[in-house]
C-alpha positions in Angstrom: 0.2 0.0 0.1 3.1 2.4 0.9 5.4 0.4 -0.9 7.3 3.5 -2.4 7.8 5.2 1.1 9.7 4.1 4.7 6.8 2.7 6.3 7.5 0.8 9.8 5.4 -1.3 12.1 7.2 -0.5 15.6 5.6 -2.8 18.4 6.5 -1.3 22.1 4.6 -0.9 25.3 1.8 0.6 24.8 -2.0 0.7 25.0 -3.6 1.9 21.6 -2.5 1.9 18.1 -1.1 5.3 16.3 0.2 6.6 12.8 2.6 9.1 12.6 3.7 10.7 8.8 7.1 12.5 9.1 8.1 15.4 6.5 10.5 13.1 5.2 7.7 11.1 4.2 8.4 8.1 7.0 5.3 6.7 7.7 5.3 4.8 11.3 2.8 2.6 13.2 3.2 2.1 16.9 1.3 -0.6 18.2 1.4 -2.5 21.6 3.4 -5.7 21.8 0.7 -7.8 22.1 -1.4 -6.5 19.0 -2.3 -9.1 16.5 -1.4 -8.6 12.7 -5.1 -8.3 11.5 -5.6 -5.6 14.1 -2.9 -3.7 12.9 -3.7 -4.2 9.2 -7.7 -2.9 9.9 -5.8 0.1 11.9 -3.7 0.8 8.5 -6.5 0.7 6.7 -9.0 2.9 8.3 -5.9 5.2 8.5 -5.1 5.0 4.6 -7.1 8.2 4.0 -5.4 10.5 6.7 -1.6 9.0 5.7 -2.2 9.8 2.3 -3.3 13.2 3.2 -0.1 14.1 5.5 2.1 12.8 2.5 0.4 15.1 0.2 0.4 17.9 2.5 4.2 17.4 3.3 4.9 16.8 -0.6 4.3 20.7 -0.7 6.6 21.8 1.3 9.4 19.7 -0.2 8.7 20.6 -4.0 12.0 21.3 -5.2 12.6 25.0 -3.8 9.6 26.5 -5.5 11.0 26.3 -9.1 9.4 28.8 -11.3 9.0 27.8 -14.8 6.5 30.0 -16.4 4.3 32.8 -15.2 1.2 31.4 -13.5 3.1 28.9 -11.5 1.6 28.8 -7.6 3.7 28.5 -4.7 2.8 28.6 -1.0 3.6 31.9 1.3 2.4 31.9 5.1 0.1 29.1 4.7 -2.0 30.8 1.2 -1.6 29.6 -2.5 -0.7 32.4 -4.7 -0.1 32.7 -8.1 3.2 34.0 -9.7 3.4 36.7 -12.6 6.7 37.3 -14.5 6.5 40.7 -16.0 8.7 42.6 -18.4 10.2 45.7 -16.3 13.2 48.1 -16.6 13.8 46.9 -12.8 16.2 43.9 -12.7 14.5 40.6 -10.9 12.3 42.4 -8.3 9.9 40.4 -6.0 6.6 42.5 -4.7 3.9 41.0 -3.0 0.5 42.5 -3.9 -3.1 41.0 -3.0 -3.0 37.4 -3.9 -0.1 37.2 -6.4 3.2 37.8 -6.4 5.2 39.8 -8.9 8.7 39.1 -10.2 9.6 42.3 -12.3 12.4 41.5 -14.5 14.5 43.1 -17.5 14.7 39.6 -19.0 11.7 37.6 -18.2 13.1 34.9 -20.3 16.3 34.1 -18.0 14.0 31.6 -16.0 17.2 30.6 -13.8 17.8 34.6 -12.5 14.0 35.0 -11.8 14.4 31.5 -10.0 17.3 32.8 -7.9 15.9 36.3 -7.0 12.5 34.4 -6.0 14.4 32.3 -3.6 16.2 35.0 -2.2 12.9 37.1 -1.5 11.7 34.2 0.2 14.5 33.6 2.7 14.5 37.1 3.2 10.8 37.2 4.3 11.7 34.2 6.4 14.4 35.9 8.2 11.5 38.8 8.6 8.8 36.4 9.5 10.9 34.4 11.8 12.0 36.9 14.0 9.1 38.6 14.4 7.5 35.4 15.4 10.2 34.7 17.6 10.1 38.0 19.4 6.3 37.0 20.0 6.9 33.8 21.3 9.5 34.6 23.5 7.8 36.5 25.7 5.8 33.9 27.4 9.3 32.7 28.5 10.0 35.9 31.0 13.1 33.8 32.3 14.7 33.0 29.3 17.2 35.2 26.9 16.2 35.1 23.6 18.2 32.4 21.5 20.2 33.1 18.4 18.0 32.7 15.4 19.5 31.2 12.6 17.9 30.0 9.0 19.2 27.0 7.5 17.7 24.4 5.1 17.1 21.1 7.0 16.4 17.9 5.6 13.7 16.5 7.8 12.9 19.0 10.3 11.2 22.3 10.5 13.2 23.6 13.3 16.0 22.6 15.8 17.5 24.1 19.0 21.0 23.6 19.7 22.7 23.5 22.7 24.7 27.3 22.3 21.3 28.5 22.8 20.3 29.1 19.1 17.1 28.1 17.4 17.4 26.8 13.4 14.8 27.3 11.2 13.9 25.9 7.7 13.4 28.6 5.5 10.6 26.2 3.7 8.8 27.1 6.9 8.1 30.5 5.5 5.4 28.7 3.2 3.4 27.6 6.4 0.8 29.9 8.4 2.0 32.2 11.1 0.3 30.4 13.6 2.2 27.0 12.4 5.7 29.1 12.5 4.7 29.8 16.0 4.0 26.3 17.0 7.3 25.3 15.7 9.3 28.3 17.5 7.0 27.2 20.8 8.5 23.9 20.5 11.9 24.7 20.2 12.0 27.0 23.0 10.5 24.3 25.4 13.6 22.4 24.3 15.5 25.0 26.4 13.9 22.9 29.6 13.7 19.6 28.2 15.8 17.6 25.8 13.3 15.1 25.1 9.6 14.7 24.3 8.7 13.6 27.8 5.2 14.7 29.4 6.9 17.4 30.9 7.9 18.6 27.7 4.5 18.7 26.9 2.8 20.1 30.0 5.1 23.2 29.5 4.0 23.3 25.6 0.8 23.5 26.9 1.1 26.2 29.2 2.9 28.3 26.9 0.9 27.9 23.8 -2.3 26.3 25.1 -4.0 25.9 21.6 -0.9 24.0 20.0 -2.9 21.0 19.5 -5.8 22.7 17.6 -3.0 24.9 15.6 -1.3 21.5 14.7 -4.5 20.0 13.8 -5.7 22.8 11.7 -2.6 23.6 9.9 -2.0 19.8 9.6 1.4 20.0 10.9 1.1 16.7 12.7 4.1 14.8 14.4 6.9 16.9 12.8 10.4 15.6 13.4 11.6 18.7 15.4 
């Protein structure tokens, strides 16, 4: 059923079955040690549509750098789909956001490589601005913590990471997600200042700092990220 993916079934000391889908397209089914094969198979069948939905969602974020091949292409930005319009202009590769469209103004619209480069540079600059804004807002919930250094770096399997040298690294691809989803990732990483692992205490702290994190996770389908 999911032969083309890294699909695993893990039996462990737990009471119920669960399905996890990660941004790198790993699919993990966790089952109680005593679970029968037919019970696991039935669970997977019931979860097939949900798993497919999560895979489709993550594929949007793993598209090869939002390559623009022609005017009219679409891209995700802050949780919304935008149409990209390439227009000839005296300006050289200027990117502007207007209403539901992103305009790339270029003196040489036929030079797609240059346009793609300009567009990617614009996304990274927007990520720097938005991520810093959101970190400044989220850190207010941690009055006893000095603001970590924010770094933006491409991560293969994660949206974000907290480093022991008091740095938070965010994947620039996260700029495609909504601000609430960005906040969720930042809150998650800030909680790692206190707890290395995803323990009960970790999630209790996350619930205190961002009471609606579960709803945000569900609404924006940022489920079970490998952060």
